[in-house]
TORFI-656474 format. One record per residue (C-alpha): residue in one letter; x, y, z. Coordinates in Angstrom, 2 decimals, padded with zeros to 5 digits. Layout:
(r a; (X; Y; Z))
...
This chain:
(r x; (000.01; 000.01; 000.00))
(r x; (000.97; 003.66; -000.11))
(r x; (000.66; 003.90; 003.65))
(r x; (003.83; 004.65; 005.55))
(r x; (004.81; 005.56; 009.10))
(r x; (002.02; 007.06; 011.20))
(r x; (002.79; 008.94; 014.34))
(r x; (005.80; 010.90; 015.59))
(r x; (008.99; 010.33; 013.62))
(r x; (011.09; 009.90; 016.71))
(r x; (012.39; 006.91; 018.56))
(r x; (013.97; 006.23; 021.92))
(r x; (017.69; 005.58; 022.10))
(r x; (018.54; 001.93; 021.61))
(r x; (021.54; -000.24; 020.94))
(r x; (021.54; -002.14; 017.65))
(r x; (024.04; -004.86; 016.82))
(r x; (024.79; -005.46; 013.16))
(r x; (026.65; -008.56; 011.99))
(r x; (028.21; -008.20; 008.57))
(r x; (028.44; -004.49; 009.38))
(r x; (031.33; -003.86; 006.98))
(r x; (029.38; -004.93; 003.90))
(r x; (027.26; -002.73; 001.64))
(r x; (023.94; -003.44; 003.39))
(r x; (025.44; -003.38; 006.86))
(r x; (027.06; 000.00; 006.23))
(r x; (023.78; 001.43; 004.92))
(r x; (021.89; 000.24; 008.00))
(r x; (024.57; 001.72; 010.26))
(r x; (024.42; 005.03; 008.41))
(r x; (020.64; 005.22; 008.81))
(r x; (020.80; 004.58; 012.55))
(r x; (023.69; 006.95; 013.22))
(r x; (021.62; 009.75; 011.66))
(r x; (018.86; 008.82; 014.12))
(r x; (021.23; 009.00; 017.09))
(r x; (021.18; 005.29; 017.90))
(r x; (024.05; 003.39; 019.52))
(r x; (025.65; 000.66; 017.42))
(r x; (027.73; -002.46; 017.87))
(r x; (029.38; -003.45; 014.60))
(r x; (030.71; -006.94; 013.98))
(r x; (032.55; -008.11; 010.88))
(r x; (035.30; -010.44; 009.68))
(r x; (037.17; -007.32; 008.50))
(r x; (040.26; -006.31; 010.44))
(r x; (039.65; -004.16; 013.50))
(r x; (041.46; -001.14; 012.06))
(r x; (039.44; -001.18; 008.82))
(r x; (036.11; -001.64; 010.60))
(r x; (036.97; 001.28; 012.90))
(r x; (037.82; 003.43; 009.87))
(r x; (034.47; 002.59; 008.29))
(r x; (032.69; 003.39; 011.56))
(r x; (034.55; 006.70; 011.78))
(r x; (033.52; 007.65; 008.26))
(r x; (029.88; 006.89; 008.98))
(r x; (029.95; 008.99; 012.15))
(r x; (031.46; 011.88; 010.19))
(r x; (028.78; 011.46; 007.52))
(r x; (026.05; 011.45; 010.15))
(r x; (027.39; 014.68; 011.67))
(r x; (027.62; 016.39; 008.30))
(r x; (024.10; 015.24; 007.37))
(r x; (022.37; 016.15; 010.63))
(r x; (024.65; 018.54; 012.50))
(r x; (024.97; 016.10; 015.40))
(r x; (026.21; 012.59; 016.09))
(r x; (026.25; 011.57; 019.74))
(r x; (025.88; 007.86; 019.01))
(r x; (028.17; 005.37; 020.73))
(r x; (029.76; 003.00; 018.24))
(r x; (031.75; -000.07; 019.23))
(r x; (033.46; -002.12; 016.54))
(r x; (034.46; -005.76; 016.80))
(r x; (036.66; -006.65; 013.84))
(r x; (038.05; -010.05; 012.97))
(r x; (034.91; -011.84; 014.18))
(r x; (034.06; -015.04; 012.32))
(r x; (030.26; -015.19; 012.05))
(r x; (030.49; -018.98; 012.50))
(r x; (032.16; -018.57; 015.90))
(r x; (029.13; -019.01; 018.13))
(r x; (031.05; -018.74; 021.41))
(r x; (032.64; -015.42; 020.42))
(r x; (029.32; -013.96; 019.27))
(r x; (027.62; -015.13; 022.46))
(r x; (030.25; -013.37; 024.57))
(r x; (029.81; -010.11; 022.66))
(r x; (026.02; -010.31; 022.88))
(r x; (026.17; -010.91; 026.63))
(r x; (028.57; -007.98; 027.12))
(r x; (026.69; -005.50; 024.92))
(r x; (023.08; -006.62; 025.51))
(r x; (021.64; -004.93; 022.37))
(r x; (017.94; -004.23; 021.91))
(r x; (018.04; -005.49; 018.34))
(r x; (020.31; -007.88; 016.44))
(r x; (020.47; -007.72; 012.63))
(r x; (022.37; -010.37; 010.70))
(r x; (023.76; -009.70; 007.23))
(r x; (026.91; -011.77; 007.69))
(r x; (027.41; -014.65; 005.27))
(r x; (030.44; -016.94; 004.79))
(r x; (030.56; -016.39; 001.01))
(r x; (028.56; -013.86; -000.98))
(r x; (026.46; -014.44; -004.09))
(r x; (028.36; -011.58; -005.74))
(r x; (031.50; -013.73; -005.58))
(r x; (029.67; -016.59; -007.28))
(r x; (028.72; -014.26; -010.14))
(r x; (032.41; -014.13; -011.12))
(r x; (032.47; -017.80; -011.95))
(r x; (032.54; -018.73; -015.65))
(r x; (029.65; -021.18; -015.16))
(r x; (027.54; -018.69; -013.18))
(r x; (024.61; -018.87; -015.63))
(r x; (024.36; -022.62; -015.10))
(r x; (024.73; -022.32; -011.30))
(r x; (022.11; -019.56; -011.16))
(r x; (019.54; -021.90; -012.70))
(r x; (019.68; -024.00; -009.50))
(r x; (018.21; -021.04; -007.58))
(r x; (019.48; -019.25; -004.50))
(r x; (017.55; -021.77; -002.43))
(r x; (020.03; -024.44; -003.54))
(r x; (022.53; -022.56; -001.39))
(r x; (020.36; -022.65; 001.72))
(r x; (023.16; -024.38; 003.72))
(r x; (025.42; -021.34; 003.23))
(r x; (022.61; -018.83; 003.57))
(r x; (021.12; -020.23; 006.80))
(r x; (024.18; -021.29; 008.76))
(r x; (025.21; -017.84; 010.04))
(r x; (021.75; -016.57; 011.07))
(r x; (021.12; -019.92; 012.74))
(r x; (024.37; -019.64; 014.72))
(r x; (023.48; -016.05; 015.66))
(r x; (020.01; -017.17; 016.76))
(r x; (021.62; -019.77; 019.01))
(r x; (024.05; -017.19; 020.38))
(r x; (021.20; -014.81; 021.27))
(r x; (019.48; -017.64; 023.17))
(r x; (022.74; -018.65; 024.89))
(r x; (023.48; -015.04; 025.90))
(r x; (020.09; -014.85; 027.62))
(r x; (019.33; -011.35; 026.34))
(r x; (015.95; -009.89; 025.43))
(r x; (016.45; -008.62; 021.90))
(r x; (014.52; -008.46; 018.64))
(r x; (016.17; -010.41; 015.83))
(r x; (016.15; -009.71; 012.10))
(r x; (017.71; -011.82; 009.34))
(r x; (018.84; -010.50; 005.98))
(r x; (020.20; -013.72; 004.48))
(r x; (017.61; -014.97; 001.97))
(r x; (014.86; -014.47; 004.61))
(r x; (012.07; -015.88; 002.41))
(r x; (013.64; -019.31; 003.02))
(r x; (016.08; -019.04; 005.91))
(r x; (013.68; -017.50; 008.44))
(r x; (011.11; -020.31; 008.00))
(r x; (013.95; -022.82; 008.45))
(r x; (015.19; -021.13; 011.63))
(r x; (011.63; -020.79; 012.93))
(r x; (011.11; -024.53; 012.57))
(r x; (014.35; -025.25; 014.39))
(r x; (013.54; -022.66; 017.09))
(r x; (010.36; -024.56; 017.98))
(r x; (012.58; -027.16; 019.67))
(r x; (014.21; -024.47; 021.80))
(r x; (017.69; -022.99; 022.09))
(r x; (017.33; -020.62; 019.12))
(r x; (015.94; -017.07; 018.98))
(r x; (013.21; -016.87; 016.34))
(r x; (013.62; -013.94; 013.95))
(r x; (010.75; -011.45; 013.82))
(r x; (011.17; -011.06; 010.05))
(r x; (013.64; -010.07; 007.39))
(r x; (014.03; -007.15; 005.01))
(r x; (014.55; -006.78; 001.31))
(r x; (012.98; -008.55; -001.63))
(r x; (009.28; -007.76; -001.36))
(r x; (010.08; -004.17; -000.38))
(r x; (012.37; -003.82; -003.39))
(r x; (009.67; -005.26; -005.64))
(r x; (006.88; -003.15; -004.18))
(r x; (008.55; 000.27; -004.44))
(r x; (009.75; -000.51; -007.99))
(r x; (006.23; -001.65; -008.88))
(r x; (004.75; 001.59; -007.53))
(r x; (007.35; 003.68; -009.33))
(r x; (006.58; 001.94; -012.63))
(r x; (002.83; 002.43; -012.24))
(r x; (003.30; 006.13; -011.49))
(r x; (005.58; 006.49; -014.49))
(r x; (003.29; 004.71; -016.95))
(r x; (000.19; 006.54; -015.74))
(r x; (002.12; 009.82; -015.53))
(r x; (000.82; 010.53; -012.02))
(r x; (002.44; 011.51; -008.76))
(r x; (004.07; 008.57; -006.98))
(r x; (002.23; 009.27; -003.73))
(r x; (-001.14; 008.74; -005.42))
(r x; (-000.24; 005.13; -006.24))
(r x; (-000.63; 002.19; -003.87))
(r x; (000.57; -001.36; -004.37))
(r x; (-000.23; -004.24; -002.03))
(r x; (002.12; -007.10; -002.89))
(r x; (002.77; -010.65; -001.76))
(r x; (005.98; -011.71; -003.49))
(r x; (009.11; -013.81; -003.13))
(r x; (012.72; -013.05; -003.93))
(r x; (012.31; -015.09; -007.12))
(r x; (010.20; -012.20; -008.42))
(r x; (013.17; -009.90; -007.82))
(r x; (015.79; -012.11; -009.47))
(r x; (013.79; -013.64; -012.35))
(r x; (013.90; -010.50; -014.54))
(r x; (017.56; -009.91; -013.57))
(r x; (019.32; -013.28; -013.42))
(r x; (019.87; -016.10; -015.92))
(r x; (018.07; -019.41; -015.59))
(r x; (015.20; -018.35; -013.32))
(r x; (011.58; -019.21; -014.08))
(r x; (009.39; -016.14; -014.41))
(r x; (006.20; -018.06; -013.58))
(r x; (006.25; -017.88; -009.79))
(r x; (002.84; -016.99; -008.28))
(r x; (002.27; -013.67; -006.53))
(r x; (-000.59; -011.44; -005.33))
(r x; (-000.79; -007.80; -006.34))
(r x; (-003.31; -004.99; -006.13))
(r x; (-002.73; -001.56; -007.67))
(r x; (-004.69; 001.49; -006.51))
(r x; (-004.87; 005.13; -007.49))
(r x; (-006.11; 007.57; -004.87))
(r x; (-007.32; 004.56; -002.91))
(r x; (-009.34; 003.04; -005.78))
(r x; (-008.47; -000.42; -007.15))
(r x; (-007.24; -000.06; -010.76))
(r x; (-005.59; -003.48; -011.10))
(r x; (-007.91; -004.55; -013.92))
(r x; (-006.79; -001.67; -016.11))
(r x; (-003.43; -003.40; -016.61))
(r x; (-003.19; -006.33; -019.01))
(r x; (-000.27; -008.07; -017.28))
(r x; (000.68; -007.26; -013.67))
(r x; (003.67; -009.62; -013.83))
(r x; (005.10; -007.81; -016.84))
(r x; (004.43; -004.48; -015.09))
(r x; (006.31; -005.63; -012.00))
(r x; (009.17; -006.98; -014.10))
(r x; (009.48; -003.66; -015.91))
(r x; (009.69; -001.85; -012.59))
(r x; (012.47; -004.12; -011.27))
(r x; (014.49; -003.82; -014.49))
(r x; (014.02; -000.12; -015.15))
(r x; (014.59; 001.21; -011.66))
(r x; (017.61; -000.83; -010.52))
(r x; (021.01; -001.26; -012.10))
(r x; (022.22; -004.72; -013.07))
(r x; (024.93; -004.80; -010.36))
(r x; (024.49; -004.73; -006.58))
(r x; (023.76; -001.05; -006.02))
(r x; (020.27; -002.06; -004.83))
(r x; (022.03; -002.89; -001.54))
(r x; (021.34; 000.70; -000.50))
(r x; (017.60; 000.12; -000.88))
(r x; (017.84; -003.11; 001.10))
(r x; (019.70; -001.32; 003.88))
(r x; (017.11; 001.43; 004.07))
(r x; (014.29; -001.13; 004.12))
(r x; (016.05; -003.03; 006.91))
(r x; (016.45; 000.13; 008.96))
(r x; (012.73; 000.94; 008.51))
(r x; (011.74; -002.51; 009.75))
(r x; (014.18; -002.22; 012.64))
(r x; (012.83; 001.19; 013.66))
(r x; (009.33; -000.23; 013.59))
(r x; (010.32; -003.14; 015.85))
(r x; (011.97; -000.80; 018.33))
(r x; (009.17; 001.78; 018.45))
(r x; (007.26; 001.36; 021.70))
(r x; (004.99; 004.37; 021.16))
(r x; (002.10; 002.27; 019.89))
(r x; (002.18; 003.94; 016.44))
(r x; (001.56; 001.52; 013.54))
(r x; (004.21; 001.13; 010.83))
(r x; (002.94; -000.07; 007.45))
(r x; (005.54; -001.60; 005.16))
(r x; (006.44; -004.64; 003.07))
(r x; (008.91; -007.20; 004.43))
(r x; (009.73; -010.90; 004.07))
(r x; (009.22; -013.77; 006.47))
(r x; (007.03; -012.21; 009.18))
(r x; (006.90; -014.57; 012.16))
(r x; (008.53; -017.30; 010.07))
(r x; (006.18; -017.27; 007.06))
(r x; (007.67; -017.98; 003.63))
(r x; (007.91; -015.10; 001.16))
(r x; (007.08; -011.41; 001.66))
(r x; (003.89; -009.54; 002.60))
(r x; (002.35; -006.18; 003.46))
(r x; (002.80; -005.78; 007.22))
(r x; (001.79; -003.65; 010.13))
(r x; (004.35; -003.49; 012.96))
(r x; (003.31; -001.97; 016.27))
(r x; (004.72; -002.31; 019.81))
(r x; (007.30; -004.73; 018.46))
(r x; (004.62; -007.11; 017.14))
(r x; (004.47; -008.08; 013.47))
(r x; (001.12; -008.65; 011.76))
(r x; (000.00; -009.27; 008.19))
(r x; (-001.79; -006.29; 006.61))
(r x; (-003.44; -007.98; 003.61))
(r x; (-006.37; -006.46; 001.72))
(r x; (-009.62; -007.62; 003.34))
(r x; (-010.51; -010.04; 000.55))
(r x; (-007.08; -011.75; 000.47))
(r x; (-006.92; -014.94; 002.49))
(r x; (-003.71; -015.46; 004.52))
(r x; (-003.71; -019.18; 003.68))
(r x; (-003.78; -018.49; -000.06))
(r x; (-000.98; -015.93; 000.25))
(r x; (001.22; -018.36; 002.19))
(r x; (000.48; -021.22; -000.24))
(r x; (001.57; -019.00; -003.15))
(r x; (004.85; -018.24; -001.44))
(r x; (005.47; -021.89; -000.64))
(r x; (004.97; -022.68; -004.33))
(r x; (007.68; -020.12; -005.14))
(r x; (010.24; -022.16; -003.17))
(r x; (010.07; -024.98; -005.72))
(r x; (011.17; -022.54; -008.43))
(r x; (014.15; -021.60; -006.30))
(r x; (015.67; -025.00; -005.55))
(r x; (013.68; -025.81; -002.39))
(r x; (010.91; -028.39; -002.70))
(r x; (009.60; -027.78; 000.81))
(r x; (010.50; -026.84; 004.37))
(r x; (009.36; -029.28; 007.04))
(r x; (007.89; -028.23; 010.38))
(r x; (011.16; -029.10; 012.18))
(r x; (013.23; -026.87; 009.86))
(r x; (014.45; -029.67; 007.59))
(r x; (014.76; -028.65; 003.95))
(r x; (013.91; -030.82; 000.94))
(r x; (015.65; -029.73; -002.28))
(r x; (014.42; -030.10; -005.85))
(r x; (015.91; -032.69; -008.17))
(r x; (016.86; -029.94; -010.62))
(r x; (018.84; -028.04; -008.01))
(r x; (020.60; -031.17; -006.85))
(r x; (021.51; -032.11; -010.41))
(r x; (022.88; -028.68; -011.27))
(r x; (025.07; -028.46; -008.16))
(r x; (026.38; -031.97; -008.80))
(r x; (027.22; -031.11; -012.41))
(r x; (028.59; -027.61; -011.92))
(r x; (030.20; -027.77; -008.45))
(r x; (030.75; -031.52; -007.89))
(r x; (028.73; -030.97; -004.72))
(r x; (026.14; -033.44; -003.47))
(r x; (023.13; -031.56; -002.19))
(r x; (021.09; -034.05; -000.16))
(r x; (017.47; -034.76; -000.91))
(r x; (016.70; -033.65; 002.65))
(r x; (018.88; -031.46; 004.88))
(r x; (018.30; -032.03; 008.59))
(r x; (018.91; -029.20; 011.08))
(r x; (021.82; -031.09; 012.60))
(r x; (023.51; -031.28; 009.19))
(r x; (023.37; -027.57; 008.29))
(r x; (026.80; -026.43; 009.51))
(r x; (028.68; -029.38; 008.00))
(r x; (026.84; -029.02; 004.69))
(r x; (027.51; -025.27; 004.64))
(r x; (031.23; -025.85; 005.07))
(r x; (031.19; -028.49; 002.31))
(r x; (029.30; -026.16; -000.03))
(r x; (031.73; -023.32; 000.69))
(r x; (034.61; -025.68; -000.05))
(r x; (033.03; -026.71; -003.35))
(r x; (032.72; -023.08; -004.46))
(r x; (036.25; -022.34; -003.35))
(r x; (037.61; -025.21; -005.45))
(r x; (035.86; -023.81; -008.52))
(r x; (037.41; -020.40; -007.82))
(r x; (040.84; -022.02; -007.43))
(r x; (040.48; -023.97; -010.65))
(r x; (039.52; -020.78; -012.42))
(r x; (042.76; -019.05; -011.41))
(r x; (045.18; -021.94; -012.03))
């Protein structure tokens, strides 16, 4: 929808911990919060001196942008996001109000440099669930072990990883993420921008309610992806439903994604801003409702229109949209992204196509079913398989 924040645009002072803080998204989130005067704890594998330099730059930027920057910033460089004991110790010492994970052992951008990237891409990002889920799962365990009361957000492929972690968390010992940030928000704002452009009307007059998955973000942008994944969309102008005036809502959404974002990873700035909006909503205890689009609310697959108030996350679907139908559509998207299904205990069943592609292109055996206990070992094996391809490329 076109609805945004309602209420005072202020927030109490909190402490936010960002893992993967030295990356593009992590830096954008940090920048947003420094301009709001929030205290930060930054963790990254980067060397301490470099992370401190980045933190110093962001504090200078915040001062120049706002005329003030009283935020406390503590940087922990050289921290391996797979080191649960180290992360637990830092969490216990800092006791943040919110933990945001964007750390990942190996980035998808690195995979794009491989000569067989087009073939690998066809397996879907979900085929790399072991790598994507291992860090946020370890961080979720560390939050539980530290015994702190903190909100938790996950940026690593949340459409899939948050449902996995939620299933595992049901058995105890893991903090369940509230939601993620990214894909559906990227899709929705691009969709709105495209509608406004094609109708030649002011952006603020346009509303888009959207239930979508990250496959809808990557399909128009990446090789090998099916562009048939189901979604729900409603377009309004001045509050009136005009969806039927468009012949093809999928094509309209695709045009928005392609026309309003570059082919590289500059969209990371949008993701970071979306993440900071979700985080502000979670931390706002004023009772004001925040209306936005975000993935994986309360462990659901895919992304939805949401209302966040008093730290609670709720679906904000149009009245005639059934939550069960929306969730079923998002579950169907998984199968076009390498994941056949996610079991109630957090086990993941992969598609035959994804398994075949990874076997052929990476000499890596993706199991038919990945059990929670196998995630870390499989992640390390998958990382090793990618590293061998990189090494073979340079020798």
